[in-house]
C-alpha positions, -999 to +999 in steps of 0.1 A: -126-162+042-124-138+072-129-155+106-136-146+142-136-163+176-171-161+190-186-168+224-222-177+218-228-192+253-211-191+287-189-220+297-154-235+296-128-230+269-148-253+247-173-224+240-146-205+221-157-212+186-140-201+153-165-191+127-164-175+092-176-139+091-182-114+063-154-092+052-153-058+070-162-027+052-147+004+068-170+034+071-162+071+070-131+079+091-124+042+096-096+019+085-093-018+080-069-035+105-054-070+097-051-085+131-018-102+139-018-105+178-043-102+206-033-102+243-056-118+268-069-103+301-088-117+330-118-099+313-116-125+285-122-153+310-151-135+326-168-129+293-164-166+285-176-179+319-202-152+326-205-129+356-237-131+377-259-100+371-239-088+340-251-092+304-222-094+280-246-093+250-237-127+236-228-137+210-196-117+215-162-116+198-136-113+227-103-096+228-095-061+240-058-058+233-051-058+195-020-053+173-022-054+135-014-039+102-031-010+084-025-005+047-017+031+038-006+049+007+030+048+021+027+010+026+018-012+056+019+004+090+020-016+123-005-004+149-019-011+183-055-003+190-069+019+218-091-005+238-120+017+248-141+048+237-171+069+247-199+082+225-178+113+216-208+138+219-219+139+255-207+165+280-184+139+297-167+129+264-163+165+253-147+173+287-122+145+281-137+120+306-146+093+281-144+065+307-174+080+326-196+083+294-229+065+299-222+048+266-186+039+273-175+009+253-147-016+259-135-037+230-142-074+237-167-067+265-194-043+256-184-042+219-170-070+197-133-075+201-102-083+181-100-121+181-106-121+144-087-119+112-097-083+105-118-055+118-127-019+110-120+009+136-119+047+136-085+059+125-079+077+158-079+044+177-047+034+159-015+039+180+018+035+162+037+004+173+067+019+192+101+013+177+119-017+190+088-036+201+074-067+184+036-067+175+032-093+203+048-069+228+026-040+215-005-060+220+005-067+256+002-030+266-030-011+260-056-022+285-034-028+315-012+002+308-042+025+304-058+010+336-026+014+357-020+050+344-055+062+353-054+044+387-021+059+398-017+092+380-053+104+378-073+088+406-046+083+433-027+115+423+006+097+428+034+120+442+071+115+437+088+096+465+057+080+480+054+044+493+032+023+470+019-012+475+007-031+445-014-062+451-009-090+426+023-074+412+028-103+388-005-095+369-008-075+338-020-044+356+005-051+384+036-052+362+025-019+346+018-003+380+052-013+393+069+004+363+048+035+366+054+039+403+092+034+397+090+061+370+075+085+396+105+078+418+084+059+444+093+032+469+075+003+454+063-029+472+043-057+455+027-090+464+028-124+446+018-159+455+051-178+449+088-173+454+094-175+416+068-147+410+082-126+438+117-129+423+103-116+390+087-087+409+121-079+425+136-078+390+112-051+381+124-030+410+098-037+437+102-051+472+084-084+470+060-097+497+038-127+503+001-117+506+000-127+543+026-101+551+005-072+540-005-050+570+010-075+594+036-067+621+070-070+604+054-069+570+046-040+546+027-012+563+024+026+563+021+030+526+007+061+509-011+043+480-024+007+476-032-005+441-060-032+444-070-056+416-077-087+437-106-074+458-123-096+484-093-118+493-069-089+500-092-060+509-089-059+547-051-063+546-048-035+520-068-012+543-045-021+573-014-014+552-024+023+546-009+051+566-029+080+579-043+099+549-035+070+526-053+062+493-066+029+481-075+027+444-092-004+430-099-014+394-111-050+396-120-080+418-102-110+403-109-129+436-146-122+434-157-122+397-181-150+402-181-157+439-194-123+452-178-089+455-189-078+490-160-066+511-160-054+547-150-018+555-137-009+589-155+024+592-135+034+623-103+030+604-118+048+574-126+080+593-100+079+620-071+074+595-088+098+570-084+073+541-095+078+505-111+048+488-111+053+450-127+033+422-111+034+388-122+020+354-100+021+323-089+056+314-094+085+290-080+092+255-056+118+270-044+091+295-036+068+266-016+094+247+004+102+278+010+066+287+019+057+251+045+084+252+061+067+282+063+035+262+078+052+232+105+068+255+114+034+268+103+041+303+076+015+302+081-019+287+057-048+281+060-080+301+050-110+279+048-144+296+040-164+264+030-160+227+007-189+217-009-198+184-046-193+179-051-231+181-040-229+218-065-202+228-082-226+252-049-234+269-042-197+272-075-192+291-066-219+315-032-204+320-048-171+331-074-188+353-048-208+371-026-178+375+004-194+357+014-163+339+038-135+349+026-106+327+006-111+296-003-141+274-005-132+237-023-150+210-008-150+175-038-146+151-018-144+119+013-166+117 
């Protein structure tokens, strides 16, 4: 019998419940995907715990990053799923700006996700698993890769040879952003909380820093672009680290998901240094195609911290919440 992991109420890992669900019936233009792996994101922990003022529409099946198998006339095909979509008919979608659609949907957050044995999706959402990657590695890519690509390439308009600072370089988005900035020939700096994590950042080609060194004398300063995912805890230091005409692009607030997201802005620095502060959410279908081509070329590779069985889903959530992972934690749905 098909099954799914369902969050019916907010709380700790104990609210992650496995239940039986009806078999999926693909509609016109859809395909059935047998799910093999789902990578976790901080989003999964927020959907589980709840975020003040945000309605996740419980009950909700979590899981944005999905790898699986589609049966075709030529045999089984390994695929990875595009994590988000727009309505497809509004002027923003038709202009290729799906992530600004009023009905924008993100798998596992505003629509049911992939932590289940099977699901039906539009065929266009299926990306081919790149040669040389395992399904677990494929699942580790979509959401963070798409987010980092849109942040750096589209919103921050990254230029070759610039100095880039990536806050939380050991995170899923951070490891993707480091690789993208290196691909653009940039001088890349990144922060992490422990010596071991900073060593891993260095192995990816970034200059590693402790968070306290950002914007400080003798630390990392005068950067063209700051990639922010932490938010409240690092905001003021990130602003100080920017050079005149610098750009800060932010996609999340992992330090303020439940404790408030208000950050101070030094208005004098903002206008005097002529800074750009840019918000970024996910990305477009065109972004995903371009980013996936970078993966297929071997320029971008997934960073997987651990692959755990579905029975250890709760432990995986704790691993993310306690920031024990470097890169992505992947759940094996089908052994």
